[in-house]
C-alpha angles and dihedrals in degrees: 000000000000129000119197112202116200112181098192099172109111090200096073114144114265091220134006108265093213129081114268126197116275107258130162108259113239125217117274115278117261114258112234125211105236092201093053091059091063087072104075090193092067095105095175094054089051093048091056091046091056092047090055097044096046094047104034102021087231145066133209118219125197128220100017089185101222111148106263089211089058090049091047089051090050087050095055090050094050093046087056095046094048093046090065119103112272095245087060093048088048093062085073093051115112113185091162089075095044090262089281088140134035132007129350119198124229117277092018106103118062134177122265094257098039128091120240094253089064092055117159118273096236142093124207148175115230130193145153142153124309111261110224109255090014091063092111091044097047107032123170105243116226124207124210095238110109109241099010097099092045092048092053091048091049092054091045090053094047091048092051089052091058095044090053087058088056092047091054090051092049095049098075090050086064091046099255137112118279094252095047096087094042088055090045091054096045121102094024130113105288104188125190117202126197106200130196122192100201126211116282101197113118093018130102124206136183113280112272097026114145138192086250119358125232111287147126121241116258094221142071101267140348124212111203128193119180140127129239133006131317106095113105126185132192104219125217091264091052100257125139113243116196113198126211102190121200120220091249096049129100118208114202115195126191117237133207096270089054091052090052095042092050096048089244094306091116105038123205111256118247106210144155138185 
């Protein structure tokens, strides 16, 4: 199972306004060349990738190559969607299917170890392919805005293509052929999540509440596109790593399933926002 997370909102907080635990700050993560990983003979590129994934549980890739005009179009649609009154957005909310599709209201989702009153300060739209017999349970919601559905699907497809390149690069690190992980990850529930971290000014929240509380992802792998600061990671050696993501970069995080599949070689990324 894979989950793509795409925080499109360009107003994401530069830094979390709440106190975080005091961890030593780690050096900035190495930025990898996505195109170099296409060449399976580039041993140095794969060695650097293994170093980052085994220590940080994630890797940052430069020049993802997704058309910026397509992303700008998606941004405009999402701005329009999220600007609607909450009651309208909630008409797309589907708690009966575990909120695996459609809209999720602010302060609804919370990390596994967090109580409901410390729910995350975010809202999002989530979608993915129908799953055979679960088609009625996990439908794809359609909006009535011409072009919005198609734009989301195009971005999802583009992101999946890039993540497949990363999967082909990771596979040899596990001692399997490049296409093995792509096939292993095919046919699962590829979820794309369009996140919005709404403004906090004028609101009060319980002490310790975060944009997204500390957690690891219960999946194989997460591809993340964003811009700016906010994402914080605890590395394998216990350091705190703060990412400053450029608009043309792709961050790939390891999930719980990848940690198990790799025998702990590629640890799940503990992170928060």
